[in-house]
C-alpha positions in Angstrom: -35.4 -5.3 -28.9 -31.9 -6.9 -29.0 -29.4 -6.5 -26.2 -25.8 -5.8 -27.3 -23.3 -7.8 -25.1 -20.0 -6.7 -24.4 -17.3 -8.8 -24.3 -15.5 -9.2 -20.9 -12.5 -7.7 -20.6 -10.2 -9.4 -18.0 -7.0 -7.3 -16.4 -3.7 -9.4 -16.9 -1.0 -8.7 -15.0 1.6 -6.8 -17.1 4.4 -4.6 -15.7 3.0 -1.4 -16.7 -0.3 -2.5 -14.6 1.8 -3.5 -11.7 4.2 -0.4 -11.7 1.1 2.2 -11.6 -0.8 0.4 -9.0 2.6 -0.1 -6.9 3.3 3.8 -7.7 -0.3 4.5 -6.7 0.1 2.9 -3.8 3.0 3.7 -2.2 2.4 7.5 -3.2 -0.8 7.7 -1.5 0.5 5.7 1.6 3.9 8.2 1.8 1.5 11.1 1.5 -0.8 9.8 4.1 2.0 8.9 6.8 3.7 12.3 6.1 0.7 14.4 7.1 -0.7 12.0 9.6 3.0 12.4 11.6 3.0 15.9 11.5 -0.5 16.0 12.5 0.3 13.5 15.3 3.8 16.2 16.4 1.5 19.0 16.4 -1.3 17.7 18.6 1.6 16.4 21.0 2.0 20.2 21.8 -1.8 21.5 21.9 -4.4 20.5 23.9 -6.8 20.1 20.9 -9.4 17.6 20.3 -7.9 15.6 17.3 -11.0 13.6 16.5 -11.7 15.4 13.2 -8.4 14.7 11.6 -8.2 11.2 13.0 -11.6 10.7 11.5 -10.0 12.0 8.1 -6.9 9.9 8.7 -9.0 6.7 9.1 -11.1 7.7 6.1 -8.3 8.4 4.0 -6.6 4.9 5.0 -9.7 3.0 4.5 -9.7 4.7 0.8 -5.9 4.0 0.1 -6.8 0.1 1.4 -9.5 -0.5 -0.3 -8.5 0.8 -4.0 -5.3 -1.1 -3.4 -5.0 -4.2 -1.0 -7.5 -7.4 -0.9 -10.1 -7.2 2.0 -7.8 -9.9 4.0 -5.0 -8.2 3.9 -5.7 -4.8 4.9 -3.9 -3.5 8.5 -7.2 -3.3 10.5 -5.0 -2.4 13.6 -3.1 0.5 11.8 -6.7 1.9 11.0 -8.1 1.5 14.5 -4.6 2.9 15.8 -3.6 5.2 13.2 0.3 4.2 13.3 3.4 6.3 11.5 6.6 7.0 12.0 9.0 9.7 11.1 10.2 7.9 8.2 7.2 6.2 6.0 7.4 2.5 5.0 6.5 3.4 1.4 9.5 6.2 0.9 12.1 4.1 -1.1 15.0 3.9 -3.2 13.8 4.5 -6.8 17.0 2.5 -7.8 15.8 -0.2 -5.6 12.7 -1.4 -6.8 12.3 -4.9 -8.8 9.5 -5.9 -10.3 9.1 -9.7 -11.4 6.1 -11.3 -12.8 5.5 -14.6 -11.8 1.9 -15.6 -13.8 -0.6 -13.8 -15.8 -2.8 -13.4 -12.6 0.6 -12.4 -10.0 3.7 -10.2 -9.6 6.0 -9.1 -7.2 7.4 -5.9 -6.3 10.9 -5.8 -4.1 12.1 -2.1 -2.7 14.0 -1.2 -0.1 13.1 1.9 2.4 15.2 5.1 1.5 15.2 6.5 5.6 15.0 4.5 8.9 15.9 0.9 9.3 16.9 -0.2 5.9 14.4 -2.8 5.4 13.8 -5.1 2.4 10.1 -5.4 1.6 8.3 -7.8 -1.0 4.5 -6.7 -2.0 2.6 -9.6 -4.0 0.2 -8.0 -6.4 -2.9 -10.4 -8.1 -6.1 -9.7 -10.4 -8.8 -9.2 -8.1 -12.5 -8.2 -9.6 -10.4 -7.0 -12.6 -7.8 -5.0 -10.5 -4.0 -5.4 -9.8 -4.1 -5.3 -5.5 -1.5 -6.0 -3.1 -2.3 -9.5 -1.6 0.5 -9.6 0.5 3.6 -7.8 2.3 6.8 -9.4 3.4 9.8 -8.3 5.0 13.3 -9.6 4.6 14.7 -11.0 7.5 18.3 -12.3 7.0 17.8 -14.8 3.9 14.0 -15.1 5.1 10.8 -13.6 3.7 8.8 -12.9 6.9 4.7 -11.9 6.3 4.0 -8.8 7.7 0.9 -6.0 7.7 0.1 -3.7 4.7 
């Protein structure tokens, strides 16, 4: 019996692919940060064991990173310490988002935080294992881009 071979379909960076990846990642991270901040605030006032919630937060963040960030660029410190602030890093001014495609495999998204420090970030997306994932995160310091953790 002859086998039918399917052609390998390779993902190419497009505005649609990058916008969807950025939207999915930033929404998931913003929701995670908001939930974790409220949880940590509530636990500060109560003498409860928060290990179940911490396990949930860890598992959810690892799932977000696994789906959207290349393995080498995951923020393992954030995973271990479950860090967040009152102003989520991925809550941004929608009109501040700028997308630039630099090749068939690479693109950048620049955005400005909505609240807190008015920091500007640049995320570099690339195609890894046929999926659009974040490869690098940088913040703008004066006129220079400095690498930071996701």
